Each structure stands twice: as structure tokens, then as C-alpha cells.
N, C-alpha and C positions, 0 to 999 in steps of 0.2 A: 504494500500500500504506500502510495506517495502522498506526502503531505504538501499542501500548497499554502503558502502564506499570501493572504490577501492584503494588498496595499490599501490602507485606509485613506480615504480622501477627506480632507478637512473641509468642513462647511464654511462658507463666508460668514464673517461677523459684521453686523451692521454697526457702523461707526457713528453716523449722524444722519438725520433727516431734517431738511430745511427748505424754505421757499426762496428761490432766487428771483429777484424782481429787477427789471430795468424799465425804461420808459415805455416799452412796447408790449411786454407780456410778463407773465409769471410762470415759473417752472417749479414743480415739486421735485426736489433733488434728494436722492438717497446715496450715501457713501457706504461702501462696505470694503472689507479687506480680506485677502486670502494670503496665507503664507506661500512664499515662492523661493525655491532654491537659489535663484539667481539674484533676486531683488530684495530679499528679506520679506517685507510685507508689500504686496501690490495692492494699491487702493484703486477701487473702481467707482466711477461716477455714473449714476443712473438717473433717467427720467422715466418713471413708470417701468416698463419692461425694455426700454431702449438704453443700451450701453452707449454713453457719450464719449468715454475715454478712460484712460488709466494714468496713474502717477505713482512714483516711488521715491524714496530718499536715496540719493546718490552716495555710494560708498567711496567713490574716487574724487568727488568734488563736494564742496560745502554747499549743499542745496538740494533741490528736488528736480526731477525730470517728469514732464507731463507729455502724454501722447494722446491727442484727440483721436477718436475712432476714424475720422475722415482724413488722416494724415499719416505719412510714414516718418515724418520728422519728429524728433524729440525737442521739446521746449525747455530750456533751463529756467528754473524759478528759484527765488530766494526763500520761499516758504511753502508749506503744504497748502495754505489758503490761496496763494497766488497760483499754484498748480491747478487747484480745483477751478478757479476762475478762468484760467486759460482754456481748460477743457470745455467749460460751459459756453464761453464766448465764441469758441470755434464752432460749436454746434449752432448757436444763434446766428452766426454769420452765414452758415449754409442755409438756414431757414429763410433769411431775408434776401437771398440772391434771387 
């Protein structure tokens, strides 16, 4: 008989829920995090069931890296809050085009 070890997958942890407001609209935003072998914790930005992007704390630079879902570029940010905002604003820019 062969025993098989099942790799347990960790569930996301909700970090925050808030309303993002600008002059044109409001978005209900949910932030969650999942452990990642490369990034430590990978934070994900959601609007309902739509993933807007991700961000993580950089191990090599003093700051955070954000990646909106609609881009292959990483955006360097000085704080987690700035990274969240960059992801949300990128999504809003796509909506308004």
C-alpha cells in the first residue's frame, strides 16, 4: 500500500473590506491575502467577484510592488495603501476609456 501525502492548500484570509469613492463612482473593495512561496504574502484586490490586481512587499527593495490585472508591468509603491490605490485606479481607468 502506498501512502500519498496531500498538499494542503491554505485558504485566503480577508484583510479588509472598504468602499473606494472618487468623483464618478463607488466600489466595494475586498482585500485578502494568501501565503506565497515567492512573495511571502500576496495581497489580492477584489471588487465583488472580479480580481482587480495583486500586490506584495518587496524583499529586495524598500517598498511594495503592485500589478493590476490588466497589466504585465509591476508598479513600485512606497506603501501597501499606495499599492492598493494603484490597482484600483488602473481598473477605473479601463472603465472610463
